[in-house]
N, C-alpha and C positions, 0 to 999 in steps of 0.2 A: 751436289751430285745429281745428275738427271737419271730418273728411273722411267723406263718405258716398257710396259707390259701389255701384250695382246691377250685379252682375257677370254673372249668368246667369239666364235665364228658361226654365223647362221647361214645355212644354205637354203635358198628359196627356189622351189620349182614353179615355173610359170606354165600355165595351161591355157589353151585356146580351144573352145568347142564350137563347131560350126553347124548351122542348120541351113535350110534352104533360104531362110529370110534374113539371118543375122549371124554375126560372129560374137562369141563371148569369150573373154580371156580372164584367167584367174591365176593367182600365185598362192602356193602352199609353202609351208615353212618346216624345215627340220633343223635341229640344233645340236651342236656339240660344245662342250665346255672345257676350258683349260683348267689345270689344277690350281689351288689357292697359292698365292705368293705371300711374302712378308707384308707387303702393302696390298690388301685384297680389295678388289672391286667386284661385286656380284651383279649379275645381270638377270633380268626376268623377261621372258618373251610373252607377249600377249597372244592369246589363242581365241579363235572364234569358231563356232560350229552351229549348224542348224539341222534340225530333223523335222520331217513332215509327218503329222498325224492328222487327226480330224481337223477340218477347216474351222475357222472361227464361227461361222454360221452354224455348223453342226454342233459345236460346243455350246452355243447359246441355246439351241433347241434342246440339247440334253439337259441343260440346267433348268430350262423352263419346265421340261417334263418332270424333273425331280421335284421342283417346287409345287407343281400341280398335284403331285401324288401325296404331298404332306397334308394330312387332314387337320383342320383347326379343331380345337376342343375348348369347351367352356368349363372353367373351374368354379365351383360353387363354394363360397366361404361363409360360414355363419359366425357372427361375433360382433364386437363393437365397431362402430364407425363414427368417429366424433363423439357426440353425446346421444346417439341413438342405438338401439339394439334391434337386430333383425328378429322377426317373429320366429324364424326357423331355429334361432339359437336360444330362444327363451326357455324352453323346457330343459335345455342342456345346462343352463347357467344356474338355476336353482329350482327347487321343487315347487310346483304350482298345483294347488287343489282347486279346480275351477269353481268360482262363485263362493269360495269359503275363505281360506287364509293363504298367506305367503310365508314361506320358511326361508330363513337366511342362515347359511352355514359358513360362508367365506366372505372375505373382503370384496371379491368380485360380485358375489350375490348382492351385497349391500349397494354397491355402485349401480348394478343393473336394476335393482329395485328403485333407486332414486331416478335413474334415467326413465324407467317405465312410468312412474307416476307423473314425472314432468312431461313426458311425451304423450300421455293420455292413453297408452295402450295397456296400462295397468290401473286397476281401480284403487284410488287413494283412500277409499273408505273401508277397505278390507283390512282385517287384522293381520299383523305381521308378528312372527315368532323368531326371536334371535336364539339360535340353537347352539352357538359356540361364542367364546371370546373371539373377536376379530381385531386385526391390526392393520390400520390404514396408512402406515408410515410410507411416505414417498408416493402416495396415490393422489390423484386429482379427483376430488369429490365435488360434483356440481351442487349448487345450492338447491335445497328442497323447496320447491315453489309453494306447494300446498300439501298438507297432510290432514286427512279426516275431512268430514263435511258437517257443518253445523246447520241445524234446522230448528229455529226457535231455541228451546231449552235443551235440545238433544244434539249429541255429537256422535259421529260414527268413526270408527277406525282406532284400533288400539295397537300400539307397538309394545309387545310383551318382551321385556328384556331377559326374563328368566334368570335374573341376577348375574347376567354376563356383562362384559366390559367391551366397549368400542374404543380402542386405543388410537392415539395419534390422529384424531379427527381434526385435520388442519384446514384453516381458512386464511388466505392471504389476499383478501379483497377488501376494498374500501366501499363505504355506503352499501354494505351487503351483510349477509349473515349466513350461518349454516342452514337455518330454516327460515324461510320468508314468512310463512303463515302456518300456524299450528291450530287446527280445530279438533284434533283428536286427542288421544291419551297416550302418554309415554309412562310406562311403569316398570319398576324393578330392573333398572338399567343404569350402568355407570358410563358416563361420557367423559373420556380423557381428552381434553381439548388442547389445541395449539393454534390460537387465533391471534392474528396481528393485523392492524390496519386503522383506518379512521372511520368513525361511525359504523362500527362493526361489532358483532357478538354472536351468540348462539341462536336465539330466537328473536326475530324482529317484531312480529305480532303474534301474541299468544291469546287464543280464545279457547284453548283446550285445557287439559289437566296434566299435572305432573305428580305421579305417585311413586314415592320411594325412588326418586331420580337423584343420582349423585353426580355432582360436577367436580371433576379433578382436572389437573393440568393448569394451563395459563391462558389468560386473555390479556393482550397488551396493545398499546397504541394510544389513540386520542379519541375521546367520546366513545368509550367502549362499555360493553354491558354483557350480562348473561341473557337477560330479557329486556327488550327495549320498551315495548308497549304491552301491558298486561290487561286483558279484558275478561279474565275469568279467575275464579277462586283457585288457588294452588294448594293442594292438600298434602303434598309431600315433597320436600326438596332438601337435599343434603349438600352442603357446600364445603368442599375440602380444597378447592383450587384457589388460584390467585388472579386478581384483576388489577393490574398495575399500569399506570400511565397518566394521561391527562383527562380529567373528568371521568374517572372510572366509577362504575356503580353496578350493583347486582341487578337491580331493576330500575330502569330510567323513569317510567311513568306507570304508576299503579292506579288503575281507573276504578276506584270505589269497590275494590274486592279484597277478600281476606287472603292472606298469605301465611301458610303454616310450613315450618321447616326447621332445620338445625344448622347452625354455623359451627363447624368443627375445628378442632385444634389443627394448626398448620395452614388454615385458610387465611387469605389476606386480601384486602382492598386498600390500595395506597396510591397517592398521587395528588396533583392539584385538583381541588374541588371534589375530593373523593366522598362517596356516600354509600350507604347501604341501599337506600331507595331515593333517587334524586327528587322525585315529585310524587308524594304519597297522598292520594285522595281516599284511600281505603284504610284498612287496618292490617297490621302484621303481627303475627305471633311466632317470631323467629327465635328459637332457643339458642342463646349465645353461650357457647362453651368456652372455658378458659383456653387460651392459646389461639383463638380467632381474633384477628386484628383488622380494624379499619382506621387508617390514618389519613386525615384531610390535610394536605400541605397547602397552607393558605398564603397567597401572594398579594391579595388586593382586598379593597373594601367590599367589592361584590362577592368575592369568595367567602369573606367573613360573614356577610349577611346570609349567604346560602348555608353556611355551617349552622348559624342560629336557627334557620328553618328546619334543617335535618333533625336537630335535637328536639325542637318543638313538635315535630311529627312523631316523636317517640324513639328515634334512633340514638338513645342516650349514651351508648358506650363508644361512640366514635371519638377517636383521639384527634386533637388539633395540634399542628406543628407549624408555627409561624415562620415563614421563610425570609421575610424582610420587614422593614418598617412600613407601616400602613397609615395613610392619611384618610380619615373617614369623611363622609358627607351625609347630610340629613340627620334624622333622629334614628338611633340604632334600636331595633327591637331586641331586648335581652335574650340571650341564649336560653332556650327552654321555656320562653314565655307562652302563655295561652294562645293557641292557634287553631282555627278551624273547628272550634267546639271541643277540642281536647283540653284536658286540664294542664296546668303548668307541669313541665317535666323536670325531674331531678337529674342533673348531669352526673353521669357515672364514669366518664372517661378521664383522660389526662389532656389538659390544655397547656402545652409547653411553648412559651414565647421565645425561647432560645436567645434571650437578651434583646429582642427587638421591641420596638415601641409602637403602640397604637396611639396616634395623636389626632387632634381636632375631634375628639370623641364627644358625642352628645347623646344623652338618653333621657327621655321625659315620660312621666306617667307612673302608674302603679308598678312597683318593682323595678324602677329605672336602674340599670346596672349593666355590667358586661355579661355576667352570668346570674340569672335570677335565683336559681337554687342549685347548690352543689350537694350531691348525695353522699352517702357514706363512703363509696368507692371513688368519688370524684377528686380530682387534683388540679390545681392551678399553680403554675410555677414559672419562675425566671422571665417575668413579663414587666415591661414598663408601659404605663398608660397615662395620658394627660387629656384633660377636657372638663366636661360639666355633666353631672347627673342631677335630676330634680324630680321629686315626686314622693308619693307615699312609699315607705319602705325602700327609699333610694339608697344606693351605696355602690362601692366597687363590686361587691357581690351582695345581693339582697339578703340571702340566707345561706349559711355554710354549715353542712354537716360533715364535710370532707376535710381536705387539707389545702391551705393556701401557704405557699412558701416562696421566699426570695422574690418578692414583687416590689417594684417602685411605683407608688400610687400618687400621681400628681393631679388630683381632681378637686374641683369645687363641688360640694355636695349640699343640696338644699331640699327640705321637705315642706316648706311653707306655702306651697301653692294650693294645698288641700286643707280644708277646715276640719275634716275628721281625722283624728289621730295624727296630728301634724308632727311627723317625726321623720328623720332620716337615720339610716343605720351607720353612717360613717363608712368605715372600711367594710364591715359586714355585721350581720346579726349572727354571732358565734355562740349563742347561748345553749344550743342543743347538742353539745359534744363535739363540735368541729374543732379543727386545729388551725391556728395561724401563727407563723413563726418567721423570723429572720426577714422582716419586711420593713419598708419605710413609707410613711404617708406625709405629704405636704399639701396644703390647700386651705380653703375656707369652708367651714361648716356653719351655715348662717341661721339654722333653726336652733334656738336656745334650748329646746326640749331634747336635743340630740346628744348622744354620747358618740365618741369615736368608735367604740366597740360595745356591742351588747355581748357580754361574755358568758354569764350564767355558768353552766357546767362545762363550757368549752375550754380549750387550752390555748394560752397565748405565751409565746416565748420569743425574746429578742425582737420585739416590735417597737419601732421608734416613730415619733411623729413630731411635726412642728406646725402649729397654727398660730396666727397673729393674736387670737384671743384664747386664753386657756379654757379648755373644756375637759369633761371627764374622759379619761383615757381608757377606762375598762381594762385595766392591767397592762396597757401599753405605756411606754415611757416617753414623756415629753422631754424634748431636748431643746437647747438654746440655739439661737441663730448662729452663734460662734461655733458651737459643736457641729452644725450642719456645714458651714462654709469652710471651716479649716480641715475638714476631712476626717474628724474624729469618729463621726457616726459611720462613715464608710469603712474605717478600720475595724470598728466593732462588728459590722455586718460581715466583713470578710473573715473575721476571727471566728464567727459562729455560723458560717455558711453551711446550710443543711446539705446533707448528702455527701460530705467530704469523705466519709468512710467508704462509700460505694460509688461515688461519682468521680470518674477519672478525667472528665473534661477540664479544660484549662480556664474557663471563664471565671471572672472575678467581678466584684462590685467596683465601679469606677466613681470618681468625683467628676461630675459633669456640669456643664454650664446650664443654668436654668433659663429657659426661653419663654415660658408661659407666665409665671408669676414672679418675674425677676425683681419686682418691687418688694417681695418678701425676702428672698435670698438670692445671692448671685450664683451660687452653685450648690449642689446637693448630691446625695448618693443616687446612683442610677446605672444604666447600662448603655443607652443609645442617645445620649445628649449630644450637645454641639462640640464637646471636646474635654480633654482632661486639663484641670487647672490646679490652683494653688497647692503646692507641696513643699517639703523642706528643700532648702537650697543645697547644692553640692559644694564641697570645699573647693577653694581655688585650685586650678590646674597649673601644672608646669610641664614644659616639654624639654627633653634633652635626648641624648642618644639617637641622633639621626644618622642612619646608614646612607652612604652616598656612593653612587657610581657616576659614570659620565652621562647616563640617560635615565637614571631613576633616583628617587628619594624615598626612604622608608622610615617611619617612626618605630623605634624599637622599644620604647618605654612600655612597661606593663601597667595596665589600668585595672581598677577594681570594678569590673563590669557586673559582677554578681550583686554588688550593693547599689551602685548608682545607675545601672542601665548601660545599654549599648554605647560604645564610643564611636563618634563619626569624625571624619577627616576631610578637610577642604584645602585646595591648592590654588594660589593666585600668583600672577607674575609680578615683576617689579613695578608695574603701573597699576596694580590693584585689579586687573582683569581676572575673572574666574577661569581657571584652566580646567579644574575638575570640581564639581559641586560636592556637597556633603555625601560621603560614602562610607561604608563599613570597612573597606579595605584600607589598611594603613600604608600601602605602597602605591607610589605614583610612577608610572613608566612612560616611555616614549618621549622623554624630555630632551632638551637641547643641552649639549655639553657646555661646561664653563658658563652657566647662566644662573642668575639669582632668582629664587622663588621663595614664597611665604607659605608655610604650612600652618593651618589652624586646626585645633582639636577641641571637641566638646563632648560632654555626656548627653545622650539623648534623653535621659531620665526614665523613670518608671512610675509605678503606682505610688511610691513613697517619696520620690525626689523629683524636683523640677529639672527641666533641661538646664544645663550649666551655661555660664558665660564661656566664650571661646578663649583659648590661649593660643598665641601665635609665636612662631620663630621664623627668622629669615636665614636661608642657607643657600649655598651655591653648589651646583653639580660639579663633578670633577672634569678636568680636561681629558681629552681622549687622544690616544696615540696608538693607532692600530699598527701592528707590525707590518712593515712593507714587504710582503712576500708575494711574488708574482708566479702565476701558474706557468709562465713561460720558462721559469728557472727550476722546474721540478722535473726530474728525469727518472723514469722507471723501467725496470725490466720485469721479468716474471714475478720475482719475490723480493725485490729491493727497490727503494726509492731514495733519491738524494735531493736535498734542498740546497740550492747554490746561493740564495740570498743571504745577506748579513745584516739583520735589523739593527737599528741604532739602540745601543744599550743605555743611553742617558735617560730613557723613560722607565728604566727598571730592568731587572735581569730577564733574559730571554730563555725560554724553555721550549722543548719540542716533545711532542707525544703523538703516537699513532694509536687510533682506537677503531672499533667497528662502528657501524652506522648508528648504534644506540649509545655511543660514547664509552663503551667498555674498553679499557686498555688491553692491547694484545701482545705487547712486548715487555714482559716482566712486570707490567703494571706500574712502570716508573717513567718519569719524564727524564729527558736527557738534554745536555747543553749543546748538542750539535744536531745537524739535520741529516745525518747519514743513518739510514735504516736498511738492514740486510737480514737475510735468513728469516723472512717473515712468515713463510708458509701460508700465503694468502689463499683464500678459497675462491673458486670460480663463482662469478655472479654476485659477489658481495662487495658493497661499497665501503671503503674505509675513509677515515678522516685523519688528516694531518693537522694538529693543533699547534700553532706557533703563538706564544702568549708572552705578554709583559706581566711581571708580578705587580707592577705599579708602585706608587709612593703617595705621600700626602697630597700632592697636587694632581697626580694623574690616576686615572682609573686602571684597575687591573683588567686589561683587555687582551683579546686574542683574535687571531684570524684563523678560520677553519677552511681547509681546502680538501675536497673529497677526491680520493684517488681510486683507481680501478686496476685490477689485475689485467694482464693481457687477455683479450677476448679469445674464446675458443672458436677456431676457424674451421669450417667444414665446407665440403663441396656439395652444393645442392643439385647440380646437374652438369653434364659435359657432353661434348661431341668430338669430332675429329679435329676441330680447329679452335675450340674454346673450352675453358673451365669456368663455371659460374659458382661464385662463393655465396653461401647462404647469407642473406642480408642480416647485418647486425641490428639488434632491436634497440629501442629507446633512444633513437638519435635526437629526438626533440629535447630530451633531458641531458644526454651526455655528449652531444655534439655530432657533427656529420661523420658518417662512416667513410673510411678511405681504404681502397683496395689496389694492389699493384703486384708486379712480378718481382720487385726488389724493394727493400725498405726505403731506399733513397727516392723512389718514385711515389711514396705516400705523401701526396700533397693535396692542397685544396681542390685540385682538378681531378683527383683520382676517385671519383664518386661512383663510377660504374662497377658493379660487382661482377660483371662478366669480363673475364680476361681473355681477349681474342687474339687472332692472327698467330695461332699456334700450329706446330707441325703435328701430324697425326701420329698415334701410337708412340708418344714421347713423354717422358717424365718431366714434370715441372714442380716448382715450389711457389706458392702464392702467399701474400702477406696482407694483413688487415689490422686496423686499429680504429678507435674512436678519437676524433680530432680534439675533443674537449669543448666545454661550453661553460661560461660563468665561473663557478668555483671548481669546476672539474678540469684538470689539465688533461693533455692527451694521455690515453691509456698506453700501457706497454703494448708491444707489437706481437700479435699472434701469427702463426703460419701453419700451413698444411701442404703436404705433397700429394700429387696424384698424376695419373697418366691419361693423356687424351685417348679418345677412342680410335680403333682401327678404321681406316678409310673404307667407305662402302658407297654403293650407288645402285640405283634401280633403273634399268633401261627397258622400255616396252617397244617391241617391234611387231608390226601387223603380220598376221599369218596368211592373210589373203589380200592380194593386190589385183584389182580388175583393170584391165586396160581401158583407157578412155574415160575413166572415172576419177574423181578427186576424193579426198577425205581419208586416205590411208597415211598413217603417221608413224614415224619413229620418234619416240617421246622420252625425254629425260625428266623423271618425276622429281621436281625440286624438293619436295618435303622429305624425300627419302635419300637425298644426297648428303654425305658428310665426307669431304675429300681432303680435309686438312687445309691449312692456310694457302699452300701453293699447289694444290692438286688440280688436275684437269682430266676430264673424260672426253674422248672423241669417238664418234661412231662414223664409220665410212663403209662404202661398198668396195670390197677388195677383189671380187671375182664375178665372172658371168657378164661383165659389161665390157664392151670393146668399142672404142670410138663413140661412146655415149649411147650404145645400143645393146640390147639383149638379143640373143639368138634363140629361136624357138624351133623345135623339131616336130614334124607332122607325125602323129601316132597312127598305128595300123597302116602304115604306108611302107611297102617293101623298098621303095626308093629312098625313104627317109628324107624327104624334101624339107628344106628349112626356110624360115622367113625372119625378118627383123622387126623389132619394136623399139621406139625411142624412149629413153629414161628422162623423166621430168622431176626436178627437185624444186619444190615450191612453185610449180607450174612453169618452170623455165627449163628449156632444153639444156642438157649437159653437153656443151660443145667442147669435146676434147679429142685428142688423137692418141691412139694406142690404148694400152690397158692400165693406165694410171688409176690409183684409188680415187673414189668419188666421195668428197666430204659430205656428211649428212647432218650431224649434230656436234656442236662443241659446247662443253659446259665447264665453267670454273666457279669459284666462290664469289668472284667479282664481276664476271660477265656471263650472263645467262641467256643462251640461245636454246630454249628448252625443247623445241619440237620442229620437225621438218615434214612437209607433205611430199609423199612419194607417189608417183603415178606413171603409167606407160601409155603411149599413143596406140591408136588402132594400127595393126601391122600393115594395113593397106595404104597408110600414109607413106610407108617406105616402099612397098611393092604393091601397086594397085591390082596386080594380077594374082595376088595370093589366093590359092585355091582353098575351098572350104575344107574343114577337117578339125581334128582335135590335136593341139600343139602343146608341147611342154618345153621348159627351159629352166635353168638354175642361175641364181645370183647369190653372192656371199657377203654378209655383213661382218665387219670387224669392230670390236670395242677395245679401245686402248686407254689405259690410265697412266698419266704422266705426273711426276712430282719433281720439282727442282730441288 
């Protein structure tokens, strides 16, 4: 049915204004609109207007005048700029008493003071008073370059802390410090530090004094310190903080000065090559309170030599923690040995080997040993050592007043290089109340005047030794070569291992291969030898109870792993090729169906039993017969699915089950013998699984085929216009298959991939359909649908309000972006009145005679050559053919009548807009 509606008529008045020199013609527009119809097209007319005010030059002059009248002003700001402080702001930031002292009340005051002495406009030798606790959290504090001034023996500048705290003093710089050079005095102040970096700390060079200065907080990183280079006596230092990292130390280099202070509970220095003072050329009187700890984590021979130096310098309470086996070089200076004029130091810390070994160890001379003297509080534990010591009072430890426990000592000890008191101490001189327990010694003691132990009043418990030539044991027990090699001594040591009531660690004594004096024994008790050896054999193994599927084999037999150790399994193919090496998992997967494999089993062994011989069994995987179910034969509606395939039941009974995507049954929790599922009440957006399975038999695996199904997708309209409906795109097409969209279910094919359903009538109800086409294990989803109505037809037409004769550029325009006409809609714009024979008639104004003249109509610069009063086509617009605009103009009236008199002329033309729909 054809619909034809004239929507809008526009009457245009044509004007001509004459002067003595020229004629000017113009057109003005008036409009009237018809009422809205069932199929509505709306029109819009363009308007133009102009008004005359000040000229552009006048406007520019006015603006210039305005600009000129705006006075500029200078804003003065006092405050920080980078790392400098303006002098104008100085007295505002903190109190200054000229030529006397500075007082600090706030974090800003502190930073300003640092900037001032760094910049030179504050005197760094003047006293400073801290009047409050201050918190520098989140503040950038520059490094203090210099504080105080040193002149010979005198220093100027004291920082009076008044027992206040500077909190969160942070430094995150490498090769730097909080204070570069201190020549003044800091007293009665607490520094709560947060320092991190490399070669960094609190004071880099100290030539001043610290009096009742407390360090709290933390310093961490590499090559870190509280003070790096100390060139002055320190009379008061309290350490509550921590210095943890690599080569951490309280003072790196003490240059022949005294250090007095207190190391308090909770303080700590810990890490590789840790020390209290790395290089001490002076003396220290640091009171070490219980709860303060220094732990040197030793990784290398160099670090062990450094530790020996620390103790010899008087830092006797540093703990040692061996981190790995260490191979030594050269002759080792015993820990605590006489150094730099100091007497031999008694070691009062804990040296814990953590089961590691020091090997290639050599020490010669007086007191040759690992530790020369262990004091009453000293302890040496869980260490293995091998090598040679030789000299007067030589031994593992020259003299012990503390505790030696759980050590494996593999040393040749000799005292015969010296003529005076030719003796060696063996393990140690333990005669003055020391304790040695639960340890083992093997080696040669070549000085016949020597005993293994000088015991005296000391305590010896569970200490065993083996030497090729019997010597006095000093209450240690000599054992036979058989006892050593069969592991009996190892069992004894494990049975009496010290600390078992308090020690929760899992280490034990091991039976290890002897690699230094293997001509004495082949193996011995220890911790870090070449490996575990001779133990009791495991009874013969047998294998049965092999679980089989088509692609896996699993050993189901239970083994006594608590007694004989971990069980391992290996798989080889029929040609002896290893498929899976020894593993703790008893199941082998990913195998080939109906294929022969060999499974081997063994005990890995433990500290009591040897690794067992392997036992093997050959077995074949089952054949496979997957149910032949095709996704093409699964049909679904909203809440029901039907499987049309009929699997072969000769491989076992067939069952069907539907579950959610986690495998949970959703239909009564039962399998069924047919493939019809209905009344499922499926949820939107949930993926379900159809399981079709064979129960299997002795020859075939119990196998199944899983197909994932989907409820019909929810279909929604994303957008629409008068000739199309766009369906919201279905998601996850990569996973679930291509989305298909159509106006009927039969049109849902592989070609229906465009979600925009086009070529529709306007203002009409439609139903559109969509589904996922399926992919892999996913069959096509059920079909979803949605109904909606296309938009009402509409259009926008722009008609010029002014048309000047003799000029181009006046347009009637159809705005394409604003048209929605329906699939078969068409808009036409024409001139229906005011034009006759292609010409418009103008009437001279203010003329009693009402004289008239003619002007020719041009469409797109072409004369409209027609006879009579027929309509003149201007614009035609459809959804398939777009002629969006036409240029309208009129000729000079004098082209029609050269004798046209001057004057002001008017005339009218009428535009008509028509909307058609087939």
